C-alpha positions as CSV (number, residue, x, y, z in Angstrom):
1,X,134.6,105.5,80.7
2,X,134.6,104.3,84.4
3,X,135.3,100.7,85.6
4,X,132.8,99.8,88.3
5,X,135.0,97.1,89.9
6,X,133.5,94.0,91.6
7,X,132.5,92.7,95.0
8,X,135.1,91.2,97.3
9,X,135.7,87.4,97.1
10,X,135.1,85.0,94.3
11,X,136.4,85.5,90.8
12,X,136.8,89.0,89.4
13,X,133.5,89.4,87.7
14,X,130.7,91.9,87.5
15,X,127.9,92.7,85.1
16,X,125.7,95.9,85.1
17,X,122.0,95.5,84.1
18,X,120.3,98.8,84.8
19,X,120.9,102.4,85.6
20,X,119.0,105.3,87.2
21,X,117.6,108.1,84.9
22,X,120.4,110.5,85.6
23,X,123.1,107.8,85.3
24,X,124.4,108.1,88.9
25,X,123.2,104.7,90.3
26,X,124.0,101.4,88.6
27,X,122.7,97.9,89.6
28,X,123.9,94.5,88.5
29,X,125.5,91.2,89.7
30,X,129.0,90.3,90.9
31,X,130.6,87.1,92.1
32,X,131.6,86.6,95.8
33,X,132.8,83.7,97.9
34,X,129.1,82.8,98.4
35,X,128.1,82.9,94.8
36,X,126.5,85.6,92.7
37,X,125.0,88.6,94.4
38,X,123.2,91.8,93.3
39,X,125.0,95.1,93.7
40,X,124.4,98.8,93.7
41,X,127.1,101.2,92.5
42,X,127.5,105.0,93.0
43,X,130.5,107.2,92.3
44,X,130.6,108.1,96.0
45,X,130.3,104.6,97.6
46,X,131.6,102.4,94.8
47,X,130.1,98.9,94.4
48,X,128.1,97.7,97.4
49,X,126.3,94.3,97.9
50,X,122.5,94.5,98.2
51,X,122.3,91.4,100.3
52,X,120.2,89.6,97.6
53,X,121.7,86.5,96.1
54,X,121.2,85.6,92.4
55,X,120.2,81.9,92.4
56,X,118.9,81.1,88.9
57,X,120.3,81.5,85.5
58,X,117.2,83.4,84.5
59,X,116.8,86.6,86.6
60,X,116.1,90.3,86.5
61,X,117.5,93.4,88.3
62,X,115.7,96.7,87.8
63,X,116.1,100.1,89.4
64,X,113.6,103.0,89.6
65,X,114.4,106.2,87.7
66,X,115.3,108.1,90.8
67,X,117.6,105.4,92.1
68,X,115.8,104.9,95.4
69,X,114.2,101.4,94.8
70,X,115.4,98.2,93.3
71,X,113.6,94.9,92.5
72,X,115.3,91.6,91.9
73,X,114.0,88.3,90.6
74,X,116.7,85.9,91.5
75,X,114.7,82.7,91.0
76,X,111.1,81.6,90.7
77,X,109.3,82.7,93.9
78,X,112.5,84.3,95.1
79,X,112.0,88.1,94.7
80,X,114.0,90.7,96.4
81,X,113.3,94.4,97.1
82,X,115.8,97.1,98.2
83,X,114.8,100.6,99.2
84,X,117.0,103.5,100.4
85,X,116.7,103.7,104.2
86,X,115.1,100.2,104.4
87,X,117.7,97.9,102.9
88,X,117.0,94.5,101.3
89,X,113.7,92.5,102.1
90,X,111.6,89.9,100.5
91,X,109.4,91.7,97.9
92,X,106.2,89.7,98.4
93,X,106.4,90.0,102.2
94,X,107.0,93.7,101.8
95,X,104.0,94.2,99.5
96,X,101.8,92.1,101.8
97,X,102.8,93.4,105.2
98,X,103.4,97.1,104.3
99,X,100.8,97.8,101.6
100,X,98.2,95.1,102.3
101,X,98.4,93.5,98.9
102,X,97.1,90.0,98.5
103,X,99.0,87.3,96.6
104,X,96.8,84.4,97.6
105,X,96.4,81.9,94.8
106,X,99.6,83.0,93.1
107,X,102.7,80.9,92.6
108,X,105.8,80.9,90.3
109,X,106.1,84.6,90.9
110,X,108.5,86.8,89.0
111,X,109.2,90.6,89.0
112,X,110.2,92.3,85.7
113,X,110.3,96.1,86.1
114,X,109.7,99.1,88.3
115,X,108.5,102.6,87.3
116,X,110.7,105.7,87.3
117,X,109.1,107.0,90.5
118,X,109.4,103.6,92.1
119,X,105.7,103.4,92.9
120,X,104.6,100.8,90.4
121,X,106.0,97.3,90.1
122,X,105.3,94.8,87.2
123,X,105.6,91.1,87.4
124,X,104.1,87.8,86.4
125,X,103.2,84.4,87.8
126,X,100.7,81.6,87.7
127,X,97.3,82.2,89.3
128,X,94.8,79.6,90.5
129,X,96.5,76.7,88.7
130,X,96.1,78.6,85.4
131,X,98.6,79.8,82.9
132,X,101.0,82.7,83.4
133,X,99.4,86.1,84.1
134,X,100.8,89.5,84.5
135,X,100.4,91.5,87.7
136,X,100.9,95.2,88.6
137,X,101.3,96.6,92.1
138,X,100.9,100.2,93.0
139,X,102.8,101.2,96.2
140,X,102.4,104.9,96.3
141,X,103.5,106.3,99.7
142,X,100.8,107.2,102.3
143,X,99.6,110.8,101.8
144,X,97.3,113.0,103.8
145,X,93.7,113.1,102.7
146,X,93.3,115.7,100.0
147,X,97.0,115.7,99.1
148,X,96.4,114.7,95.5
149,X,99.8,115.6,94.1
150,X,101.7,113.8,96.9
151,X,103.9,116.8,97.9
152,X,103.2,116.4,101.6
153,X,100.7,119.2,102.0
154,X,97.1,120.0,101.1
155,X,97.2,123.1,99.0
156,X,95.6,124.8,96.0
157,X,97.8,122.7,93.8
158,X,95.7,119.7,94.9
159,X,92.5,121.5,93.9
160,X,94.1,122.1,90.4
161,X,94.9,118.3,90.3
162,X,91.3,117.5,91.1
163,X,90.0,119.9,88.4
164,X,92.4,118.3,85.8
165,X,91.4,114.8,86.7
166,X,87.7,115.4,87.2
167,X,85.5,112.7,85.6
168,X,88.5,110.3,85.0
169,X,88.7,106.8,86.4
170,X,91.4,106.3,89.0
171,X,92.8,103.7,91.2
172,X,91.9,104.1,94.9
173,X,94.3,106.3,96.9
174,X,96.0,107.2,93.6
175,X,95.8,110.6,92.0
176,X,92.8,112.8,92.8
177,X,90.5,109.9,93.9
178,X,90.5,110.9,97.5
179,X,87.3,109.0,98.4
180,X,88.7,105.7,96.9
181,X,85.6,105.0,94.8
182,X,87.5,104.6,91.5
183,X,86.6,107.9,89.8
184,X,87.5,111.5,90.4
185,X,84.2,113.3,91.2
186,X,82.6,115.8,93.6
187,X,83.2,113.5,96.5
188,X,86.9,114.0,96.1
189,X,86.5,117.8,96.2
190,X,84.8,117.3,99.6
191,X,87.9,115.4,100.8
192,X,90.2,118.2,99.7
193,X,87.9,120.9,101.1
194,X,87.7,119.3,104.5
195,X,91.5,119.1,104.8
196,X,92.4,122.4,103.2
197,X,92.9,124.8,106.1
198,X,95.5,127.5,105.4
199,X,95.9,130.0,108.3
200,X,93.8,133.1,108.0
201,X,92.1,131.9,104.8
202,X,88.3,132.3,104.2
203,X,86.1,129.2,103.9
204,X,86.4,127.4,100.6
205,X,83.1,127.7,98.6
206,X,81.4,124.7,97.2
207,X,81.7,124.3,93.4
208,X,77.9,125.0,93.0
209,X,78.4,128.2,95.1
210,X,81.2,129.3,92.8
211,X,79.0,128.8,89.8
212,X,76.1,130.8,91.4
213,X,78.4,133.7,92.2
214,X,79.6,133.8,88.6
215,X,76.0,133.7,87.4
216,X,75.1,136.6,89.8
217,X,78.0,138.7,88.7
218,X,77.0,138.1,85.0
219,X,73.4,139.0,85.8
220,X,74.4,142.2,87.6
221,X,76.5,143.2,84.6
222,X,73.6,142.5,82.2
223,X,71.1,144.6,84.3
224,X,73.6,147.5,84.4
225,X,74.0,147.2,80.7
226,X,70.2,147.4,80.2
227,X,69.8,150.4,82.5
228,X,72.6,152.2,80.7
229,X,71.0,151.5,77.3
230,X,67.6,152.7,78.5
231,X,69.2,155.8,80.0
232,X,70.9,156.5,76.7
233,X,67.6,156.1,74.8
234,X,65.7,158.5,77.2
235,X,68.5,161.1,76.9
236,X,68.4,161.0,73.1
237,X,64.6,161.4,73.2
């Protein structure tokens, strides 16, 4: 067992609330001279402040499975977000300014969880003077058109992803829906084809062309089989 310690100042107090999938990154709260504050802990750096104060007695601190992103609900309408390389920012401002999400009509916002890959955030709030409603925000990183698996390059693996998802509904710019029309279809193959240009590779055939080629090969094989059978009959005669 390892003691995580606490942040400098205030009384000696810290509480851990969540941990990354591999157990190497821990998040929680600790007391400082300025009150309670969210922290991040690793074995290499120890406990470090996130720069996000904890204001309310009802709050939430969640970390993504890979340990790269943290969401904090420190009070109603006071939501924090921390990302490796970015630091701490206001969550709603970040979702609005970076990803173009629209929170018009919402108030009493809260954030409750973040997915393992850090690309999906769950929360709740009051919308249009109604009761509490849940919301979900997808913040997948920008990828090149046709890069359906998000590995940073347009390759045959993205074609395999398109085949596997074909006919399935999808969120725009998420998965193999390259055209953003909400479903994985032939239009998304066109997006992949237009951006797949490996050096020295022949042109990528259309799906219909592939089917015609297979049909032609089968037809040739059938004709050869018929000719062989007729030749055998004539020989026997």
